[in-house]
C-alpha positions in Angstrom: 112.4 104.5 81.6 108.9 104.0 79.5 106.2 105.6 79.9 104.0 102.0 81.4 106.3 101.9 84.5 106.6 105.7 84.9 102.8 105.9 85.4 102.8 102.6 88.4 105.5 104.8 90.5 104.2 105.9 93.6 105.4 109.1 95.6 107.1 107.5 98.8 106.0 108.8 101.7 108.9 110.1 104.9 107.2 110.8 108.4 109.5 111.6 110.9 108.0 112.0 114.5 109.9 113.8 116.8 107.6 113.4 120.2 107.8 109.2 119.5 111.2 109.2 117.8 110.1 106.5 115.0 110.4 107.2 111.6 108.1 105.8 108.6 108.3 105.2 105.5 105.2 104.4 103.1 106.1 103.0 99.6 102.0 102.8 99.4 98.3 104.4 100.8 98.6 104.0 105.1 95.2 103.8 104.8 95.7 100.5 103.7 97.9 99.5 106.3 95.9 96.0 108.0 98.0 94.1 110.4 102.0 95.6 111.4 104.1 93.2 112.4 107.3 94.0 114.2 110.9 92.0 113.1 112.8 92.1 117.0 115.0 94.5 115.2 113.0 98.1 116.0 111.4 98.0 113.1 107.4 97.5 112.4 106.6 96.3 108.8 102.9 97.4 108.3 101.4 95.3 105.8 98.2 95.6 103.8 94.9 92.8 103.5 96.6 90.4 101.4 100.3 90.6 103.2 102.6 92.9 101.2 104.4 95.2 103.0 103.5 98.8 102.2 105.4 100.5 104.7 107.4 100.4 108.4 108.6 102.2 111.5 112.0 102.6 112.8 111.5 103.0 116.3 114.2 104.9 118.3 115.7 106.7 115.1 117.8 108.9 116.0 120.6 107.8 119.2 119.1 108.7 123.1 120.1 112.9 123.2 120.2 112.9 119.3 116.6 115.1 119.1 117.4 118.0 118.4 117.1 117.8 114.4 116.5 119.8 111.7 116.1 118.0 108.6 116.4 114.5 107.4 118.5 113.4 105.4 117.4 111.1 102.3 118.5 109.7 99.3 117.4 109.3 96.0 118.5 106.8 93.1 116.6 106.2 90.1 118.0 103.9 87.5 
């Protein structure tokens, strides 16, 4: 990957809320969130002022009764 593309990559932020059982994934600064849109599949898209998706929230991330987690499995693929 060339340096120009490499510098444009931002860190993805992942946050699991055990109380609300939601998983939040951000591709950009969460402070830029302007509007949220429900998809109907227990997923909420977070968008900036231009309508660009900058993150999402997955409701009911774990099935009922499976709330005693110690870690979240994450896979990273770089091309």
